[in-house]
N, C-alpha and C positions, 0 to 999 in steps of 0.2 A: 476523542482519543479512545481507541479500542486496542485489543490485543489479538494477534493471529498466531496460529500454530499449525504445523503440518508434518506428516511422515509419509514418505513415498518410497516403496520398494523398487529399487533400480533393477533387480534381477528377475523378479517374478511377481507372484501375487500371494505372498505370505500374509497370514493374518496379522493385523495391526493390534498391538497391545493397548486396549482401551484405557485401563488404569494409568498406564504410562502417559498416553496422550492427554488424559485429563489432568494428571499431575503437572505436566509441562505447561498446559494451558493456564492452570490456576496460579502459577507463579506470576502471572500477569493480571491477576484479578483486580489490582488497583487501577488498571487502565480501563477496565470495563465492569463497573459495579452493577450494571442494570441487567445482567444475564449472561448465560453461556450457552453454546451450542456445539454439536458435534455431528460429523458425518463419517462413517466408516464403511468400507467395502474391501474385498480382498485386494491387498497391495497398496491401499491408500487410506489415510485418516486426516481429517481437517478439524481444527478446533477454533473457537472464537469466543472472546470476551467483549461484551457490548456496552458502549456508552451511547444511550439513545439520544439522537438529535433530530432526525427526520423520519417520519412514519414510525412513531414510537410503538404502535401496536403491530404493524405488519412487517417491519424490517429485520426480522430475526435471521441470524446467520449460523452456519453456512446457508447460502441462498442459491437456488437452482433455476435453470431454464425450464421451458415448458415440459420437456420429457424427462427431466432429471438427469440428463447425461453430462451436463456442465454444472459445476459447483464452484462457488467463490467464497473465500474468507478474506475480509477486507478491513483495512484501517484507514480512515481519512474521510474526505468529502470531495465529490465531483461537482464543481460549481455550475457547470453548464449542463447538468443532467436533464433539465426540463426540455431544452432544445434537442438534445440527443434522443430523449425518450420519444418526442414527437416524430423525429426522423425515423427511428427504428419501428415505431408503430406503423408509419406509412409504408414501410418495407415488409410488413406482415408479422412482426414480432408481437407476442401477446404478453402483456405485463399483468402481474398479480398483486403488485404493491405500488406504493407511491414513493418509495425510497430511491436514493441515488445508486444504491448497491446493485439493483437489478439492471441498470444501464450497462454495468460491466459485463455481466454474463451474455446479454444480447449483443453488446458491442463486440465481444469476442467471437460470437457466432457469425456476425456480419463481416467484420473486418480482420479477424485473426490477430496476429501479433501487432498489426498496425493500429489496433484500437487505442493504444496508449497515446498515439499522436492526436487523437480526437478529444482526449480528456483534459479539461481545464480544472486543475485541482491539486490537492495534496493527498497522496495515497501510497500505500504499500499493500499489495494483495497477492494471493496465490489462487490460481485457477486449476481445477482438475477437470480434464476433458476425457470422458470414458471412450468415446469413439476414436479420438486421436491417440489415446493411451499416453498422455503427457501431463506434466505439471508446468504451468507458466507463472513465473514470478515477475513482478514489476514494481518499480519505485518511481515516485514523481520526479519532475525535472530538476529541482534543486535539493532534493533529499530531505524534505520536511519530516516525512515519516520514515522510520528506520526499518530495516529488514535484514536479518542475519540468516545464514545457511551454512550447512556442513554436510559432508558425506561420512557416515559412521563406518566403523570397522566391519560391520556386517552388511554393508552396501545398502544403506537406506539414506535417502536425502531427507534431512530434517531442516525446517525453517521456522522462524519465530520473530516476533517484534523485538524481543529482548534476548540477549545472549544467555542469560541465566536459565531460560527455558531449555535451550539446547544442552546445557550442562547436566540436566537431569537424566538424559538418555544414557543408559549404562554402557553403550558402545561408542560414546562420544570421546574422541581423543583429546585429552587435556594438555598435551604438550604445548609449551609456550613458544611464542615467536620472538626471538631475540631482537629482530629489527623493530617490531612493534613496541617492545619495551624501550628501546633507544629513542624511537619516535615520541613516545610518551614523555620521556624526560626532556626532550628537545622542544616539543610543541605544547605539551600539556594535555594532549589527546592523541589517539591513534587514528591517523588518516585512513579512510577507506581506500581500497577494499580490505585492508588488513584488519585483524582484530588481535587481541592479546594472545589468542590461541593460533598455533601454526596451521591447523586444519579447519579453521572456521573463517568465513568471509562475511563482509558486509556488502550487500548489493549496492554499487555506486549510484548516486543520483543520475536520473536520466538514462537508466539501463534496464534491460529485461533479461531474463534467463529462461530459456526453453529447455526442459529436461524430459527426455524420452526414455521409456523403459527399455532396458537392454543395451543402452549406449552410454558412453562416458559423459559426465557432466561437462558441458562446454564452457568457454569463457562467456561472460555476460556480453550482450549486444547493446551498444549505445544508440539510442533513438533521438537524443536531443543534446545540443550544446549551445551555450550562449554565444551569439555572434556580435562582434563589435564592428560596426560599419557606419560611415557617415552618409548623410543624404543631401549634402550640400549646405549652403548657408541658410540659417534660420534665425529669425529675430527673437529677442527676449520675450516679447508679448505672445508670440506664437508658442514658444516653449512653455510659458506659464499656463496658457490655455490647455495645451496638450497634457501637461502634468496633472492639472486639476481634473480633467476629463478621465484620464486613466486611473487616478486614485479613486475618484468617485465610483467609477464602474467596478473597480476591484473591491471596494468596501461593500457596495451594494450586493455583489454576488455572494459575499460571505455572511450576509444577514438572513439567509434562508434557513429557518429552523422552526421546530415546534416546541422549543424550550426557551426560557429567558436568556438573553444575551448580555454580555458586559464587555468591558475592556480594562486592561491594565494601564492606568493613566499615571505615568511618571512625571509628567510636566514638560517633557522634552518636545522637540519639534515633531517627531514622528508620531508618538502616541497622541499628542494634542490634535494633530491633523486628522488622525483616524477617528477620534471621538467627535470632532467637529463635523466630519462628513457623515458619521453614523446618525447624528442628530438631524441632519438634513434629509437623508434618504430613507430613514426608517419611519 
């Protein structure tokens, strides 16, 4: 669990208020107790709070590509990063770390917006690309990792892992959303993309947002949705076998770490199955 923060000038390249960016980022310190990092240049600022899991020494963020023109601030884990890393190295990309974060910047260079379609994981990230003069936001397929964003009264795009980070910006519009309040009383939560504030949004699961300087912030683009389809008759034994294979592969991918791992064991079927498979594959 990490925390990310960003400020992007939509109109020009005004200087970013570093103390403000740091204050916004530090509201999320509980998400990343192992360190913080910043990148600022005219018109853009990125912040990060880190919880170290992979490449503890070398995975500090924001993290850059070879020439420093692409930077990412990222929360989550890319489970297939090792396969993607080998593929990207074969295409000529040079890696400086062993962490999954670096796959994102090189994946963006190689595949552009379609990079998210290659990532197997839970993630929310913001990419700054100096050559394309844009910020690219993305959220994982089912929305495990949160990502909030808004446009301020002085035309800055601001984004963060938690809504309270946006609230620190002095030009953030705190006007409430009546529909969101009604939804909260009806459902017990506010469904995305709405938030309690009328002018702030949560990026929906399986969506990306490409924001270019000098242009209006567009609607998010959906890159994935769950498909329900049948593949014909299949027996119970075959279903059992496939379920165990898929669960085993899923658990195995999630055990890649340089820190001790554990599980919340409630005694139910799901947590018991996960712990049993962890003991087999670890």
